[in-house]
RODO-2510 file (C-alpha; in nm, 4 decimals, decimal comma):
residues 523
     n   res          X          Y          Z
     1     m     2,2859    -3,2330     1,6236
     2     k     2,4577    -3,5236     1,8013
     3     d     2,3637    -3,5843     2,1348
     4     n     2,6559    -3,7001     2,3783
     5     g     2,4831    -3,7058     2,7003
     6     t     2,4676    -3,4818     3,0110
     7     i     2,5326    -3,1264     3,0210
     8     t     2,6801    -2,9521     3,3030
     9     q     2,7397    -2,6124     3,1837
    10     k     3,0777    -2,6332     3,4297
    11     e     3,4043    -2,5314     3,2798
    12     r     3,7120    -2,7126     3,2843
    13     n     4,0293    -2,4655     3,3318
    14     i     4,3311    -2,5669     3,0878
    15     p     4,6773    -2,4743     3,2004
    16     d     4,8596    -2,2223     2,9728
    17     n     5,1117    -2,4749     2,8901
    18     y     4,8652    -2,7469     2,7556
    19     r     4,8398    -2,8323     2,3974
    20     l     4,5653    -3,0761     2,3248
    21     i     4,6750    -3,2886     2,0262
    22     s     4,5063    -3,4932     1,7966
    23     s     4,4459    -3,6576     1,4622
    24     t     4,1949    -3,8252     1,2808
    25     d     4,1344    -3,9960     0,9509
    26     r     3,9648    -3,8219     0,6372
    27     k     3,6231    -3,9263     0,8008
    28     g     3,7040    -3,7411     1,1379
    29     i     3,7854    -4,1142     1,3335
    30     i     4,0542    -4,0365     1,5895
    31     t     4,3848    -4,2207     1,5203
    32     h     4,6093    -4,0375     1,7642
    33     c     4,5867    -3,8015     2,0767
    34     n     4,8434    -3,6909     2,3381
    35     d     4,8406    -3,7174     2,7105
    36     d     4,6753    -3,3456     2,7583
    37     f     4,3732    -3,4073     2,5065
    38     v     4,3405    -3,7451     2,7089
    39     e     4,3495    -3,5629     3,0412
    40     v     4,1181    -3,2350     2,9733
    41     s     3,8461    -3,4580     2,7788
    42     g     3,8172    -3,7052     3,0893
    43     y     3,7719    -4,0148     2,8297
    44     d     4,0355    -4,2962     2,8227
    45     r     4,2801    -4,3216     2,5457
    46     k     4,1093    -4,6618     2,4224
    47     e     3,7680    -4,4837     2,4364
    48     l     3,8961    -4,2406     2,2124
    49     i     4,1179    -4,4206     1,9632
    50     g     3,8457    -4,5244     1,6826
    51     s     3,5718    -4,3048     1,8019
    52     p     3,4668    -4,0111     1,5611
    53     h     3,5910    -3,6719     1,7002
    54     n     3,2561    -3,4886     1,7298
    55     i     3,2035    -3,7430     2,0599
    56     l     3,3493    -3,4054     2,2231
    57     r     3,0912    -3,2000     2,0478
    58     h     2,9052    -2,9512     2,2852
    59     p     2,5529    -2,8833     2,1876
    60     d     2,6277    -2,4960     2,2126
    61     m     2,8344    -2,4947     1,9148
    62     p     2,6453    -2,3899     1,5879
    63     a     2,6702    -2,6533     1,3060
    64     a     2,7580    -2,3846     1,0726
    65     v     3,0812    -2,3536     1,2441
    66     f     3,1655    -2,7109     1,1920
    67     e     3,0425    -2,6674     0,8389
    68     d     3,2421    -2,4130     0,7459
    69     m     3,5722    -2,6142     0,9253
    70     w     3,4656    -2,9240     0,7068
    71     r     3,4438    -2,6971     0,4079
    72     t     3,7483    -2,5393     0,4644
    73     i     3,9851    -2,8345     0,5222
    74     k     3,8381    -3,0886     0,2726
    75     r     4,0025    -2,7895     0,0142
    76     g     4,3292    -2,8901     0,1775
    77     h     4,3177    -2,5525     0,3654
    78     p     4,4067    -2,5111     0,7202
    79     w     4,1044    -2,3769     0,9681
    80     m     4,1349    -2,2306     1,3041
    81     g     3,8375    -2,1318     1,5553
    82     l     3,7326    -2,1054     1,8897
    83     v     3,5597    -2,4236     2,0041
    84     k     3,3374    -2,5272     2,2895
    85     n     3,3997    -2,9011     2,3621
    86     r     3,2381    -3,1436     2,6083
    87     c     3,3905    -3,3424     2,8574
    88     k     3,3170    -3,7039     2,9279
    89     n     3,1254    -3,6139     3,2594
    90     g     2,9307    -3,3248     3,0900
    91     d     3,1675    -3,0341     3,1640
    92     h     3,3178    -2,7881     2,8846
    93     y     3,6317    -2,6568     2,8028
    94     w     3,7108    -2,3570     2,5591
    95     v     4,0019    -2,3898     2,3160
    96     s     4,1726    -2,1975     2,0191
    97     a     4,1636    -2,4820     1,7447
    98     y     4,4047    -2,4997     1,4455
    99     v     4,3403    -2,7906     1,2253
   100     t     4,5446    -2,9012     0,9415
   101     p     4,4659    -3,1507     0,6623
   102     i     4,7344    -3,4156     0,6288
   103     m     4,7914    -3,4462     0,2445
   104     h     4,8549    -3,7224     0,0257
   105     d     4,8620    -3,7158    -0,3331
   106     g     4,7042    -3,3622    -0,3464
   107     k     4,4263    -3,4848    -0,1657
   108     p     4,3500    -3,4800     0,2357
   109     a     4,4102    -3,8080     0,3789
   110     g     4,3528    -3,7181     0,7441
   111     f     4,3572    -3,4133     0,9729
   112     e     4,5737    -3,2902     1,2737
   113     s     4,4298    -3,0659     1,5420
   114     v     4,6183    -2,8404     1,7829
   115     r     4,4292    -2,6795     2,0743
   116     v     4,5310    -2,4274     2,3049
   117     k     4,3802    -2,2303     2,6022
   118     t     4,1916    -1,8902     2,5072
   119     s     4,0998    -1,5539     2,6863
   120     d     3,8006    -1,5035     2,8623
   121     e     3,7497    -1,2092     2,6260
   122     r     3,7512    -1,4259     2,3342
   123     k     3,5169    -1,7084     2,5067
   124     a     3,2708    -1,4330     2,5848
   125     r     3,2473    -1,2676     2,2397
   126     a     3,2517    -1,6287     2,0842
   127     f     2,9472    -1,7277     2,3024
   128     a     2,7595    -1,4401     2,2203
   129     i     2,7867    -1,4883     1,8372
   130     y     2,7406    -1,8748     1,8589
   131     q     2,4199    -1,8209     2,0612
   132     r     2,2998    -1,5736     1,8022
   133     m     2,3853    -1,8216     1,5122
   134     n     2,1740    -2,1038     1,7368
   135     q     1,8681    -1,8744     1,7730
   136     g     1,8905    -1,8241     1,3984
   137     r     1,9779    -1,4735     1,4143
   138     s     2,2984    -1,2988     1,2196
   139     p     2,6041    -1,3456     1,3809
   140     i     2,6546    -0,9722     1,4243
   141     s     2,3626    -0,7256     1,5032
   142     f     2,3419    -0,4534     1,2525
   143     s     2,4505    -0,1937     1,5630
   144     k     2,7525    -0,3547     1,5713
   145     r     2,8167    -0,3524     1,2183
   146     a     2,7500     0,0068     1,1782
   147     f     2,9791     0,0577     1,4769
   148     y     3,2451    -0,1318     1,3078
   149     a     3,1842     0,0273     0,9845
   150     a     3,2293     0,3968     1,1754
   151     r     3,5277     0,3053     1,3476
   152     d     3,7116     0,1529     1,0365
   153     l     3,6424     0,4702     0,8553
   154     t     3,7044     0,7115     1,1422
   155     p     4,0994     0,7856     1,0167
   156     v     3,9281     0,9261     0,6687
   157     l     3,6008     1,0546     0,7853
   158     i     3,6998     1,2966     1,0529
   159     p     3,9492     1,4965     0,8488
   160     g     3,6943     1,5104     0,5404
   161     l     3,4225     1,6114     0,8053
   162     s     3,6284     1,8719     0,9851
   163     a     3,7362     2,0179     0,6250
   164     t     3,3625     2,0212     0,5217
   165     a     3,2368     2,1784     0,8419
   166     a     3,5208     2,4382     0,7957
   167     a     3,4211     2,5199     0,4409
   168     a     3,0371     2,5605     0,5771
   169     f     3,1729     2,7850     0,8560
   170     l     3,3239     3,0311     0,6039
   171     g     3,0326     3,0156     0,3940
   172     s     3,1660     2,8166     0,0919
   173     i     2,8777     2,5703    -0,0126
   174     e     3,0969     2,4515    -0,3265
   175     a     3,4188     2,4036    -0,1065
   176     s     3,2208     2,2006     0,1347
   177     l     3,0773     1,9823    -0,1511
   178     a     3,4077     1,9384    -0,2884
   179     v     3,5387     1,8378     0,0526
   180     l     3,2591     1,5948     0,1098
   181     a     3,3183     1,4430    -0,2550
   182     g     3,6644     1,3993    -0,1467
   183     t     3,5801     1,2486     0,1672
   184     a     3,3592     0,9702    -0,0406
   185     i     3,6578     0,8852    -0,2658
   186     s     3,8887     0,8735     0,0104
   187     c     3,6674     0,6318     0,1889
   188     v     3,6463     0,4352    -0,1252
   189     w     4,0012     0,4452    -0,1857
   190     y     4,0565     0,3257     0,1718
   191     g     3,8378     0,0502     0,1344
   192     r     3,9981    -0,0682    -0,1847
   193     y     4,3415    -0,0137    -0,0288
   194     i     4,2311    -0,2657     0,2513
   195     s     4,1090    -0,5176    -0,0033
   196     s     4,3820    -0,4921    -0,1830
   197     m     4,6260    -0,5242     0,1088
   198     l     4,4077    -0,8505     0,2229
   199     q     4,4476    -0,9690    -0,1383
   200     r     4,8226    -0,9135    -0,1307
   201     m     4,8593    -1,1320     0,1795
   202     l     4,6450    -1,3853     0,0477
   203     q     4,8759    -1,4311    -0,2626
   204     i     5,1677    -1,4066    -0,0269
   205     r     4,9970    -1,6546     0,1976
   206     p     4,7310    -1,8505    -0,0146
   207     e     4,6733    -2,1130     0,2715
   208     a     4,6074    -1,8465     0,5581
   209     f     4,2656    -1,8512     0,6967
   210     d     4,0462    -1,5164     0,6468
   211     s     3,6817    -1,6267     0,7442
   212     e     3,5029    -1,3022     0,8545
   213     l     3,2673    -1,5098     1,0972
   214     i     3,5812    -1,6791     1,2892
   215     g     3,7635    -1,3422     1,2719
   216     s     3,4732    -1,1715     1,4586
   217     t     3,5180    -1,4163     1,7625
   218     y     3,8644    -1,3613     1,8119
   219     f     3,8700    -0,9733     1,7550
   220     n     3,6365    -0,7057     1,8403
   221     a     3,6006    -0,6280     1,4424
   222     q     3,4221    -0,7220     1,1344
   223     g     3,5008    -0,7326     0,7544
   224     r     3,8526    -0,6811     0,6415
   225     e     3,9758    -0,5678     0,9848
   226     a     3,8635    -0,9239     1,1102
   227     q     3,9812    -1,1411     0,8000
   228     l     4,3404    -0,9225     0,8294
   229     s     4,3406    -0,9619     1,1892
   230     l     4,2534    -1,3369     1,1694
   231     m     4,5156    -1,3848     0,8753
   232     l     4,8039    -1,2531     1,1085
   233     l     4,6591    -1,4462     1,3833
   234     s     4,6308    -1,7834     1,1957
   235     e     5,0314    -1,7555     1,0746
   236     g     5,0953    -1,7305     1,4396
   237     a     4,8870    -2,0424     1,5039
   238     r     5,0240    -2,1985     1,2009
   239     n     5,3592    -2,1592     1,3622
   240     r     5,2349    -2,2680     1,7080
   241     t     5,0743    -2,5900     1,5772
   242     a     5,4093    -2,6758     1,3889
   243     l     5,6009    -2,5927     1,7194
   244     a     5,3498    -2,7978     1,9273
   245     r     5,3703    -3,0874     1,6609
   246     i     5,7450    -3,0876     1,6796
   247     k     5,7393    -3,0740     2,0437
   248     d     5,4790    -3,3530     2,0602
   249     a     5,6990    -3,5710     1,8379
   250     v     6,0101    -3,4794     2,0211
   251     g     5,8556    -3,5575     2,3746
   252     g     5,7971    -3,9090     2,2087
   253     l     6,1462    -3,9083     2,0551
   254     l     6,2692    -3,8199     2,4076
   255     r     6,0865    -4,0984     2,5602
   256     v     6,2053    -4,3334     2,2840
   257     a     6,5509    -4,2028     2,3586
   258     d     6,5008    -4,2691     2,7213
   259     d     6,3511    -4,6206     2,6634
   260     t     6,6570    -4,6829     2,4100
   261     s     6,9323    -4,5623     2,6478
   262     q     6,7444    -4,7835     2,9393
   263     q     6,7342    -5,0804     2,6929
   264     a     7,0938    -5,0607     2,5697
   265     k     7,2044    -5,0160     2,9189
   266     t     6,9936    -5,3601     2,9926
   267     s     7,1194    -5,5066     2,6785
   268     n     7,4907    -5,4208     2,7864
   269     e     7,4190    -5,5629     3,1152
   270     q     7,2834    -5,8648     2,9535
   271     v     7,5439    -5,8666     2,6789
   272     q     7,8412    -5,8749     2,9799
   273     r     7,6227    -6,1800     3,1647
   274     q     7,6112    -6,3735     2,8592
   275     t     7,9847    -6,3095     2,7932
   276     q     8,0647    -6,4335     3,1582
   277     a     7,8009    -6,7323     3,0966
   278     t     7,9904    -6,7960     2,7537
   279     d     8,3338    -6,8014     2,9215
   280     q     8,1996    -7,0282     3,2035
   281     t     8,0304    -7,2399     2,9494
   282     a     8,3710    -7,2739     2,7198
   283     a     8,5676    -7,3489     3,0378
   284     a     8,2927    -7,6258     3,1465
   285     m     8,3149    -7,7661     2,7640
   286     n     8,7090    -7,7848     2,7811
   287     q     8,6506    -7,9994     3,1099
   288     m     8,3477    -8,1762     2,9925
   289     s     8,6156    -8,2482     2,6729
   290     t     8,8681    -8,3784     2,8954
   291     t     8,6331    -8,5884     3,0882
   292     i     8,4890    -8,7228     2,7604
   293     q     8,8388    -8,8654     2,6684
   294     e     8,8915    -8,9881     3,0139
   295     v     8,5533    -9,1737     2,9540
   296     a     8,6541    -9,2857     2,6116
   297     a     8,9863    -9,4508     2,7633
   298     t     8,7752    -9,6037     3,0391
   299     v     8,5062    -9,7397     2,8032
   300     e     8,7860    -9,8953     2,6003
   301     q     8,9613   -10,0520     2,9140
   302     n     8,5836   -10,1560     3,0021
   303     a     8,5179   -10,3435     2,6334
   304     e     8,9067   -10,5005     2,6842
   305     q     8,7757   -10,6227     3,0378
   306     a     8,4542   -10,7454     2,9023
   307     d     8,5872   -10,9045     2,6373
   308     s     8,8467   -11,1010     2,8669
   309     a     8,5555   -11,1656     3,0961
   310     k     8,3716   -11,3088     2,7928
   311     q     8,6318   -11,5551     2,7377
   312     n     8,6523   -11,6768     3,1001
   313     t     8,2634   -11,7198     3,1223
   314     d     8,2850   -11,9411     2,8115
   315     e     8,5646   -12,1250     2,9498
   316     s     8,3257   -12,1830     3,2822
   317     v     8,0523   -12,2617     3,0625
   318     k     8,2498   -12,5530     2,9083
   319     l     8,3583   -12,6656     3,2520
   320     a     7,9965   -12,6464     3,3975
   321     r     7,8668   -12,8750     3,0916
   322     q     8,1425   -13,1099     3,1754
   323     a     8,0448   -13,1029     3,5568
   324     s     7,7034   -13,1895     3,4388
   325     e     7,8163   -13,4574     3,2202
   326     v     7,9985   -13,6198     3,5204
   327     i     7,7179   -13,5426     3,7731
   328     v     7,4678   -13,7107     3,5121
   329     e     7,6837   -14,0005     3,5171
   330     l     7,7212   -14,0174     3,8747
   331     h     7,3333   -14,0074     3,8902
   332     e     7,3033   -14,2842     3,6771
   333     a     7,5763   -14,4893     3,8846
   334     v     7,3975   -14,4247     4,2017
   335     k     7,0607   -14,5263     4,0768
   336     q     7,2122   -14,8739     3,9406
   337     i     7,3591   -14,8897     4,3110
   338     a     7,0396   -14,8329     4,4853
   339     q     6,8420   -15,0783     4,2579
   340     t     7,1391   -15,3495     4,3041
   341     v     7,1032   -15,2672     4,6879
   342     e     6,7317   -15,3155     4,6726
   343     a     6,7771   -15,6377     4,4923
   344     l     6,9828   -15,7417     4,7475
   345     d     6,7535   -15,6409     5,0282
   346     s     6,5071   -15,8476     4,8334
   347     s     6,7290   -16,1572     4,8235
   348     t     6,8224   -16,1047     5,1881
   349     a     6,4529   -16,1338     5,2481
   350     e     6,4200   -16,4345     5,0770
   351     i     6,6988   -16,5990     5,2642
   352     g     6,5303   -16,4824     5,5969
   353     e     6,2477   -16,6793     5,4643
   354     a     6,4165   -16,9970     5,3989
   355     a     6,6121   -16,9609     5,7387
   356     d     6,2404   -16,9302     5,9072
   357     l     6,1492   -17,2395     5,7448
   358     i     6,4897   -17,4431     5,8681
   359     s     6,4136   -17,3127     6,1982
   360     s     6,0848   -17,4362     6,2008
   361     i     6,1926   -17,7732     6,0413
   362     a     6,4732   -17,7733     6,3295
   363     e     6,2006   -17,7238     6,5757
   364     q     5,9725   -17,9984     6,4529
   365     t     6,2898   -18,2478     6,4202
   366     n     6,3816   -18,1739     6,8032
   367     l     6,0163   -18,2435     6,8935
   368     l     6,0330   -18,5822     6,6885
   369     a     6,3712   -18,6709     6,8293
   370     l     6,2287   -18,5865     7,1837
   371     n     5,8900   -18,7976     7,1165
   372     a     6,1657   -19,0685     6,9972
   373     a     6,3656   -19,0561     7,2970
   374     i     6,0581   -19,0922     7,5451
   375     e     5,9586   -19,4143     7,3079
   376     a     6,3167   -19,5364     7,3622
   377     a     6,3071   -19,5177     7,7406
   378     r     6,0020   -19,7057     7,7272
   379     a     6,1465   -19,9470     7,5231
   380     g     6,4298   -20,0284     7,7652
   381     e     6,7388   -20,2025     7,6303
   382     h     6,6005   -20,2152     7,2704
   383     g     6,5142   -19,8675     7,2412
   384     r     6,8610   -19,7496     7,3787
   385     g     7,0253   -19,7209     7,0327
   386     f     6,7289   -19,5612     6,8957
   387     s     6,7819   -19,3391     7,1977
   388     v     7,1236   -19,2291     7,1253
   389     v     7,0111   -19,1552     6,7585
   390     a     6,7237   -18,9525     6,8709
   391     d     6,9622   -18,7527     7,0938
   392     e     7,2203   -18,6913     6,7945
   393     v     6,9229   -18,5993     6,5852
   394     r     6,8008   -18,3526     6,8676
   395     n     7,1717   -18,2067     6,9063
   396     l     7,1611   -18,1503     6,5194
   397     a     6,8196   -17,9631     6,5530
   398     r     6,9499   -17,7638     6,8310
   399     r     7,3014   -17,6377     6,6371
   400     t     7,0432   -17,6072     6,3316
   401     s     6,8362   -17,3857     6,5542
   402     e     7,1556   -17,1920     6,6796
   403     s     7,2727   -17,1508     6,3219
   404     t     6,9423   -17,0138     6,1884
   405     d     6,9203   -16,7933     6,4612
   406     s     7,2526   -16,6751     6,3484
   407     i     7,1558   -16,6402     5,9969
   408     h     6,8695   -16,4282     6,1155
   409     n     7,1001   -16,2030     6,3247
   410     v     7,3198   -16,1528     6,0369
   411     i     7,0657   -16,1385     5,7868
   412     n     6,8723   -15,8738     5,9997
   413     q     7,1961   -15,6858     6,0101
   414     l     7,2555   -15,7220     5,6329
   415     r     6,8855   -15,5837     5,5776
   416     g     6,9411   -15,2960     5,8121
   417     r     7,2607   -15,2193     5,6130
   418     a     7,0729   -15,2497     5,2993
   419     k     6,8129   -15,0120     5,4156
   420     e     7,0679   -14,7774     5,5070
   421     a     7,2359   -14,8291     5,1691
   422     v     6,9093   -14,8044     5,0066
   423     t     6,8444   -14,4649     5,1989
   424     v     7,2209   -14,3313     5,1390
   425     s     7,1816   -14,4352     4,7578
   426     q     6,8105   -14,2574     4,7327
   427     q     6,9987   -13,9502     4,8721
   428     g     7,2703   -13,9627     4,6684
   429     e     7,0271   -14,0058     4,3649
   430     k     6,8407   -13,7134     4,4594
   431     s     7,1510   -13,5052     4,5639
   432     a     7,2944   -13,6103     4,1939
   433     a     6,9587   -13,5049     4,0434
   434     e     6,9499   -13,1617     4,2330
   435     g     7,3371   -13,1434     4,1343
   436     v     7,2214   -13,1851     3,7810
   437     d     6,9721   -12,9387     3,7979
   438     k     7,1913   -12,6618     3,9629
   439     v     7,4487   -12,7678     3,6811
   440     k     7,2196   -12,6873     3,4411
   441     r     7,0732   -12,3928     3,5559
   442     a     7,4522   -12,2796     3,6551
   443     d     7,5066   -12,3434     3,2891
   444     s     7,1930   -12,1424     3,1740
   445     a     7,3193   -11,8440     3,4075
   446     l     7,6595   -11,8616     3,2648
   447     s     7,5205   -11,8544     2,9040
   448     q     7,2926   -11,5399     3,0068
   449     i     7,6060   -11,3886     3,1718
   450     s     7,7858   -11,4785     2,8534
   451     d     7,5679   -11,3151     2,6429
   452     a     7,5103   -11,0164     2,8599
   453     i     7,8791   -10,9709     2,8443
   454     e     7,8890   -10,9987     2,5024
   455     q     7,5962   -10,7406     2,4856
   456     i     7,8111   -10,5064     2,7258
   457     a     8,1207   -10,5752     2,5051
   458     d     7,9329   -10,4432     2,2018
   459     m     7,7769   -10,1563     2,3848
   460     s     8,1353   -10,0586     2,5237
   461     t     8,2248   -10,0723     2,1584
   462     q     7,9618    -9,8358     2,0380
   463     m     7,9897    -9,6326     2,3675
   464     a     8,3465    -9,5695     2,2876
   465     s     8,2456    -9,4803     1,9344
   466     a     7,9886    -9,2434     2,0500
   467     v     8,2211    -9,1127     2,2747
   468     e     8,4555    -9,0575     2,0129
   469     q     8,2093    -8,8734     1,8336
   470     q     8,0978    -8,6712     2,1309
   471     s     8,4553    -8,5618     2,1511
   472     g     8,4366    -8,4331     1,8409
   473     v     8,1108    -8,2609     1,8800
   474     a     8,2803    -8,1139     2,2293
   475     e     8,5579    -7,9732     2,0461
   476     h     8,3730    -7,8517     1,7601
   477     i     8,1100    -7,6873     2,0132
   478     n     8,4196    -7,5346     2,2094
   479     q     8,5437    -7,3853     1,8872
   480     q     8,2012    -7,2241     1,8388
   481     l     8,1731    -7,0959     2,1599
   482     s     8,5116    -6,9173     2,1619
   483     e     8,3487    -6,7675     1,8300
   484     i     8,0653    -6,6714     2,0497
   485     a     8,2598    -6,5207     2,3096
   486     e     8,4547    -6,2910     2,0598
   487     i     8,1405    -6,2052     1,8948
   488     a     7,9867    -6,1520     2,2471
   489     r     8,2767    -5,9056     2,3413
   490     q     8,2304    -5,7270     1,9951
   491     t     7,8531    -5,7062     2,1020
   492     e     7,9216    -5,5621     2,4077
   493     q     8,1352    -5,2899     2,2605
   494     t     7,8835    -5,2181     2,0167
   495     s     7,6348    -5,2219     2,2996
   496     d     7,8601    -4,9685     2,4739
   497     n     7,8426    -4,7457     2,2011
   498     t     7,4722    -4,7761     2,1257
   499     q     7,4180    -4,6710     2,4959
   500     k     7,6647    -4,3772     2,4389
   501     s     7,4584    -4,2698     2,1165
   502     s     7,1587    -4,3327     2,2846
   503     d     7,2693    -4,0980     2,5859
   504     d     7,3615    -3,8410     2,3070
   505     l     7,0217    -3,8854     2,1328
   506     k     6,8504    -3,8236     2,4853
   507     r     7,0567    -3,5381     2,5558
   508     t     7,0094    -3,3870     2,1840
   509     s     6,6241    -3,4410     2,2072
   510     y     6,6121    -3,2397     2,5607
   511     e     6,7822    -2,9767     2,4038
   512     l     6,5425    -2,9544     2,1127
   513     y     6,2615    -2,9987     2,3333
   514     e     6,3781    -2,7005     2,5255
   515     l     6,4488    -2,5015     2,2262
   516     i     6,1111    -2,5554     2,0988
   517     e     5,9516    -2,4590     2,4448
   518     r     6,1359    -2,1141     2,4178
   519     f     6,0236    -2,0329     2,0777
   520     n     5,6684    -2,1921     2,1295
   521     l     5,4006    -1,9032     2,0406
   522     k     5,0880    -1,8335     2,2308
   523     s     4,7749    -1,7391     2,0694
***
């Protein structure tokens, strides 16, 4: 016996309308279970799916009962019985189980079980029988068997025994023996009649379940009566099981129909939003197409303006180069002027030196003339002529000195002007050099501008081509959006029809669910 853990012997009540449904593969591994089964068992659905069904086995259940079940369902026949199952927490619940094999290619591929609540009387009877079996005793005691046999033959025995007693009372032994013989024959005939009735029912319903052991748990009977009663009960259970499975399937269908209806409603809303978005996108694409055309015109104008700017820039480059050549020539001229002024300054300096020499000679001449005048004065009359000459020499020396002073003034002014000219020429040379450099940089910048404008012109041409292609693509997209919008409208109509169909399916499923509920049979 599989040990499934703690046992509390506390019974869990099952509502009358509950149908505990589960499915297994051919090895007894659970593959499906409904909400009622999950709730009563106490397990999570994830714990049940993939687990062996004997996870629910209670130790009070005899192994022989499950052996009878497996023997029956493996032959492809249904089985039913009263079962005490264990909950996850150790509690238990009693059910009337009906197990049906799922046939595939003539062989059981799996099994379905539908379990319902059973009566307290049947639970007590099954518990007593299962307890005797667990103790190794016969399921039904000898006294009960005798009681059942007497009760079954009562309709035949009472008239026969009454007739025998009457014959004996009248003193007719032969009549009494004849009546007893007739009674015995009637008992045999009655037994065969019950057996033939059972056989006819089995011929009509070969899949009917007729276990005497299981029948004894459901009914206060044994033998043929228990079998016949169980056969009739199993047919009801069979119908109830079919209805329960249909109800379970319809319940799932009802949930699916409800989900489908909600999804159809949501899909319809989404399609409506998609239609609106598509219309808005189409309007935006129309606007974008117009904008692209305007951009194309602007790009074309930019390309023309860029070409004109390039021509102007090329002309500016030519003028800058000409200006550069002129400034270079000016730089050379200023440089030559500076060199000439520097040479003039050098020559002026030499003249100053000569003037200094003349001034020195004039001073010496004046000094000699003075000495000569002094000597002439000493000579008296003899030196008077020489004195006149000395005076003339002194006057000449004086005028020479004055002239050299004037020359010095002129030379100083000339040298000052020459230095200013040198400074100006140096500044002019520097400015000319800077002008040459600036013109060269301007030429380089204009060349770069010309190249950039040429690139802009090329890119403008490419942009114009690309914009033209984009315009074509935008027009194509606009056409596709129009088609999508039309498809979206058709989809919206289809979605409306789907939602109506889903609502119809939901309503029909609910009506079928109520119909099954009205025809549902109880054990």
